[in-house]
C-alpha positions in Angstrom: -32.3 13.0 56.3 -31.4 9.3 56.6 -27.9 8.7 55.2 -27.4 5.1 53.8 -24.2 3.7 52.4 -25.1 1.4 49.5 -23.6 0.8 46.1 -26.9 -0.9 45.1 -29.0 2.3 45.2 -26.4 4.6 43.7 -26.2 4.4 39.8 -22.8 3.6 38.4 -20.9 6.7 37.7 -22.5 8.7 40.6 -21.3 9.2 44.2 -24.7 9.8 45.7 -28.5 10.0 45.2 -31.3 11.7 47.1 -34.7 10.1 47.3 -36.7 11.7 50.1 -36.1 11.2 53.0 -32.9 9.1 52.1 -29.5 10.1 50.9 -27.7 7.1 49.5 -23.9 7.3 49.0 -21.6 4.7 47.4 -19.3 4.2 50.3 -18.1 5.8 53.6 -15.6 8.0 51.8 -18.5 9.8 50.2 -20.5 9.9 53.4 -17.8 11.9 55.0 -17.7 14.5 52.2 -19.6 17.5 53.5 -20.1 19.0 50.0 -21.6 15.9 48.6 -23.9 15.5 51.6 -24.9 19.2 51.2 -25.5 18.7 47.5 -27.9 15.9 48.3 -29.6 17.8 51.1 -30.3 20.6 48.6 -32.0 18.0 46.5 -34.1 16.9 49.4 -35.2 20.4 50.0 -36.2 20.7 46.3 -38.1 17.5 46.5 -40.1 18.6 49.5 -41.1 21.9 47.9 -42.1 20.1 44.7 -44.1 17.6 46.8 -41.6 14.8 45.9 -43.5 13.3 42.9 -43.4 16.5 40.9 -39.7 16.9 41.5 -39.1 13.5 39.7 -41.5 14.3 36.9 -39.9 17.7 36.3 -36.3 16.3 36.7 -37.0 13.6 34.1 -38.7 16.0 31.6 -36.0 18.6 32.0 -33.3 15.9 31.5 -35.0 14.8 28.3 -35.2 18.4 27.1 -31.5 19.0 27.9 -30.5 15.7 26.3 -32.1 16.9 23.0 -30.6 20.3 23.4 -26.9 19.1 24.2 -27.0 15.6 22.7 -24.7 14.5 25.6 -25.8 12.6 28.7 -23.3 14.2 31.2 -23.9 17.7 29.8 -27.6 17.3 29.9 -27.5 16.0 33.6 -25.2 18.9 34.6 -27.6 21.5 33.1 -30.8 20.3 34.8 -31.9 23.3 36.9 -31.9 21.2 40.1 -28.4 20.0 39.5 -27.1 23.4 38.6 -28.5 24.9 41.9 -27.0 22.0 43.9 -23.6 22.1 42.2 -23.4 25.9 42.6 -24.1 25.8 46.3 -22.7 22.5 47.6 -19.6 24.1 49.1 -21.8 26.6 51.1 -22.8 24.5 54.1 -25.1 27.3 55.3 -26.9 27.6 51.9 -30.1 25.8 53.1 -30.5 28.3 55.9 -30.8 31.3 53.6 -32.3 29.5 50.5 -35.5 30.8 49.3 -38.4 28.6 48.0 -38.1 27.5 44.4 -34.6 28.8 44.1 -34.0 26.4 41.3 -35.9 28.7 39.0 -32.9 31.0 38.9 -30.9 28.1 37.3 -33.4 27.4 34.4 
């Protein structure tokens, strides 16, 4: 993981974003938040197991499906299986040590 502090790469309204092998955070405050960094590390693991490109395809398609389902951007985003897994486990710093392959399936 390569941590980069940059407002340019992080969409407005978000604190961080993971694009393998990088984790971009808005500012130093977020770089020091262990739960946010852990959240983004979970996304990096998801990206690796989905061979990166398939992660982003799945993410985009699932977001569109959730947007049609909920008709609300934020609710759709929070209900993407990758996000549900990351939010549910971001406080558990040891989560990645015990995480099984394709664990995001449990959050569909």
